[in-house]
N, C-alpha and C positions, 0 to 999 in steps of 0.2 A: 587601557585597551581601546583601540579604535572601533568605530561602528562597522568598519569593513571586516573586522575579524569575526563578527557575528552574522555576516551575510548569509552563510549557509543555514543558520537557525531561522532567520527571517524567511528564507526560501522554503524551509520545511513547514513553517507555520502557514504561509500562504498556500502552499500545495495541499496541506492538510485541510484547511478551511474550504478550498475549492472542491476537494473530494467529498468532504462532509456535506457541503451545500448540494452538490449533484446527487448524492445519496438520499438526502432528505427531500429536496424540492421536485425531483423528477418523478413522473408517474410511469414512465417507460421502464420495464424491467431490465432491458439491456443497458440503458443509461445508468441505472442503479449499480449494475455490476462494474461498469466503467468507473463510476465514482468510487466504488469500493477499491478498485485497483489503484486509482490515484491516491487514495488515502493510505493504502498499504505501502505504496512507493515512498510516500513522505516519511513513514515510520522507518523504512529501510535506510533512507538517507540520514535520518536522525541518528540511528545506531552506528552507521558507518562513520559519521562525523565525530561522534563521541569516542570511537575506538582509535582514532588517529592522534598521535602525539607529535607535535612539531619537533623536528630534529630527531625523532625516533626512527629506528630501523626494524627490520624483521627480527624476531627473537632467535637469532643464530649467534651463539656465543663467539665473540671475537674481541681481541684486546683493543681494537680500534674504536669500538662502540661501547657506550655505557648507558644509553637511553634506548629502550625498546618499546615498540608499540604492541599492545595486546591483540593477538589474533582472534580471540574468542568472539568478539562482536561480529567480525567478518564471517566467521564460520556459522554463527547463529543466523545471520542474514541469508547465507546460502540455503540453509534449511527452510527459512521463512519464505524465500522465493519459490522453492519447490511446493510448499504448502499453499502459497498464493496462486500458483498456476493450477494446482489441483482444485482449489476452491472455485476459481474462475471457470474451469472446465465443468465442474459439477453444477454451478449456477447457470451456465449457458445451456447445459443439457436439460435442466429443469425448465428453463424458459422455452425450449423447443417443445417439451411435453405440455406445458401450459398453453402454448400457441395451438397445439393440436387439439387440446381439450376444449378450450374456450374460443378459439379463433382470433384472439387478440393478446397483446402483451402489455396493454395499458392497465394499470392497477385499479383505477376507478371503474372501468368497464367490467373488470373481473368481479369487483365487489358488488356491482349492480346485478350481475348475473347470479351471484351467490345469494343475494337477498331475495331475488324473485323465485328461487326454488323453494 
């Protein structure tokens, strides 16, 4: 197999590490949510890549085809996308409430305010 056949997996690894780095390194809560979304997207791409079979078709019985792709990973990813959007909406709404309560969305400033109480 050529290295080009694994290009999508390298893309997933790079995207996953970028999302993980943003999630860990940034102190801004909105940037953390963006990093989480990038990480989730890399997992979506991984599952979709694994669910596709070269030369396979949709699982509709036909005498012309003998190799079929499994539709289950794609269906699971649709559900995961909905959960990801809901998670992002909840996270952003929490960031809005934190901004109202503390006046900032920087993690270190919020921790200093909590220590001083």
